N, C-alpha and C positions, 0 to 999 in steps of 0.2 A: 537390360538388361533383368537375364533369369537369381532370384531368390538365390541358389545354390552358389552361382558362377558369385552375385560379387558380395554372400560373406566368404567364398574362399578366397579371392581377391582387395579382402580387406586386411589387410598387416597393425592397424592397433588392435591392444588387447580389449578387452570388455573393460568397463566400470562400472563398478557398483551397479551404482542406476539397470541393464541390466540382469546381471547376473539373483538380482533379490527379487523377488514377487510382484504383483502389485498391488503399488497402492496409494494411499493421501497421502500426501507427504503437506507439509504447515508451515511454510516461510516465514515470516518477518521481513516485510516490503522491505526496500532498500530509502531510506527515508534523510532529509535533511527540514531541519525547524529554525528559521527566526520570527524575532520580533522586532516594533516600537513600542510608540506609548499607548498607538492605537489600535492593534492590532497582534498576532499570531498563528505568522504564513507554516501549514506540517505539508509538507507535498513527500509522497508517497510512489516507488515506484511497481506499478503493478500489473505489465503486458500482459496483455487476452485475455484480461476481465474485464464486462460490458458491463452496465452500468445494471439488469437487472441480476447478478448476479450476485454488486456487492451489498458490501447494509456497514450502519456507523451506527452505533447507538448512545449517547449518554446516562450510566446512573451509575448512580455514587460517587459521584464527580469522575470519575471514570472514566474513560471513552476510547471507545471500543470499536478497530473496525477489521472489516472479515470480507474475502474476496473471493472467493470460484471459480482456476482459468477451466473450460471447456472446451477440446482440444477435440473432435471422433476422431474414434481406432480407425484405421487408415489399414490397422495387421501386426506384423508383430514385427517388434522390435528390430531391429539387424545393429543397430551398433543406435545409441540412443545418449547424447549427451545434452539432450535439452531435457531442463526439467522439469514435471507439470509435477500441480500443490493444488495448496488451502491456502491464501494471503493471510495474518493476521498480527495485526499490533492491539496495541494499548499503549495510551499515556494520563497520569493522572493531572488529572483540569485544578489548580489552586482556587483559592476563593476571591483572581483577578480578572478572570472571566466570564464574560456572560454568558451562560453554559442555552441562552434562549437565540440564539448570535449567531450561528453554526454554521457557514455556507460550507457545500458541498460543489464545486467541477471535476468533472471526467474527461480526459485529452491529455489524444496518443496515447496510455494508456502510462497515464500520470495523473493523481488524484490529491490533488488542492486542496482543503483545508481553510474557513480562516476563523479562528475563532476573534469572536470583539471582546474586546479589554472592554469592564464597569466602568456608563464612565465617571465614575466614588471612585473611580480609583486614577484616574489619568491622572496626571496632572495640573496643574488652576495658574494660568499667568493672572499677575496682578498687574491692575492698570496703573501706572503713574500716573497719578494728577501733578500739574504745579498750580503754582498764587503767582 
């Protein structure tokens, strides 16, 4: 179908994404955070971000995650409901997190960060002796 025909047959009103000029948006990724005595897991939804365009930094007890979603330009948008932009999130780390033991895994558009708890902070089990 030709471009003009598609524009004519669309019954949707243009969204704000179509009426503003192209610019990069910063999107806070959806996340879930769970933890126990051993570690804290942060899972961030970052679809469309490749490992090469992902940055994870820790500085001054702040964990910063950013990623760029790169899509090839295929022409002028007629309808645009998908949001392009850069992802960014930051988290303040407390003194219980071992900043030297942070692991990251990107799988199927979900970034999983594993933050290990410092050994000195973990609960200690006391052995009971009997006589």
